[in-house]
Steps between C-alpha positions, in 0.01 A plus 500: 500500500700817435712720727490880505696755700389856563735789570313830507813705572761362259862606530841481346746422777852638470750313714819689577816416691744769605803478723410818693209745513611849598290815525541764224757291313485308175472138608609255229322168476678167463191308387159587358211301357150580378224247558133483404331492835197533714404224740264313269746528212765339719260216582435446126874487431558248779208288382645500148841392628323204662305405188166664585352747249313804626357824364601823674219758531496855634569851368788607278599855406747660261841378388571338834181295477601393150842398634336268753274347235798446266715347773223254584466406132871415494422241769198367306258661747209668320337776703163668455544835674248783481673797337473830692645851472819598678815301571543175687724566799871424542615391847863511611666254739853597597744283691792683662769233522739664748226543762286196418197727455201475266291803400159460334345791306149419380306740275123552474414415140224637272146606594243236398158624389170326581456396137830311501413336832177380342695345212711302744197375692344380173811291441444325834136439409621308192706250703378145539410284797805341669739755346758651736536876545783649706441863599821656627649826608399859563236712332577777251365848542129529426416146611338445840535186709137418419630343180646213702152416626348537152759257362424258783128512434552427132725205583256362755214521250697333222676233709848639443783408740606842629836569664567832673851632565413850616592707804178703494287448811202459263616141482329428832163590348582299186541181705121460502515394135724207604816547290701191414816644658636818654871579544564760768838553659568539870513881476158517335343273762656714772346810344153347449481366856707774671770263623851595612779248446264203462630152576454213257221374720331842474524482121357149495210619715426795270544285191238260634273796567539611138405148398195505728393825331499327163845443349538134400881513521733752665867524397692731735847606391735571790806633319822353633302291751327291231131448430175371651227315311156469655268268309342180632817478709757756614858479373814701571802511267831654604690717254837384363813700572650737246596862432196716433544721192144598406180442696267673251378193311551216747134487605382489139738212434371322809139532383565407137703194597244387756215523246699331222573204726138482614384492137744216435340300781784507753437465873450813707825436686696474177324805354602699808859378495547576130337841544729601787808377313406694186407814693832486681683450172345822369598682821861387452538657152418831325202372298260209494642155559612287207436192722854367458566507876149415622559128555814575701311751715214253534732265689532757781124525552313294756120492507337473841132429549371711786242341727556652845700815427864560420 
């Protein structure tokens, strides 16, 4: 059994801290960091930190794509990206310390031709039964949401455990191929089902509906509220307290940690608790968690099995 992640719209993330952000003035930074990124790449990094090898797939372009590949190699993560023309995007996340604000600037990325899309699909066709494939993030220019369904059909045919972490509404159609797990957040569920300020009970109801449509497991991230897991049972985990610094990669950390613990044979309750602790740890620092504070955060988390509502 092997694990693969797929990020079709790779990115370098630049994290910046500045004391103030004023219009038409030179604003000096007090901290900056470049990270190889993209949602699937983050999952691969988290898996590696927890002792699980994986192969990142997707499209890379130009010097920025090479940077991501090189950064992964430094962490003993060997990727197999399809090379395309253009430049892999750079996203900028800026925290303004004096106002406790966070600004997220996300670029589009290169245009992906049909030929390159075909190369990626051939890679999926070479995966083996019982492998895991995590498909995460947005689509680059030139790629339609139909590719999510094509990937699902390949995985269904080959017996691959498919995990979707995508916001595209195409996911609803993809549920018919019975993915192993999906990881929406509360905002995405609200958008798909046209909900306003949904309660936890509303989210449980919609999560169960997603399961009825085909998803075997549904992991719903709730930000500072915690997380829901809908599998054979329904579980709620509260989030630990802390100062939020960066929310960009918390969901990827949650997913990677959950899967790593599942692959190690831990109980669903423990998988959920570890995942929420690790995701929170990432939210409380500029980059991905180093797991040094995860056990301490874990002590704040209580898992509740939901039988008759919250």
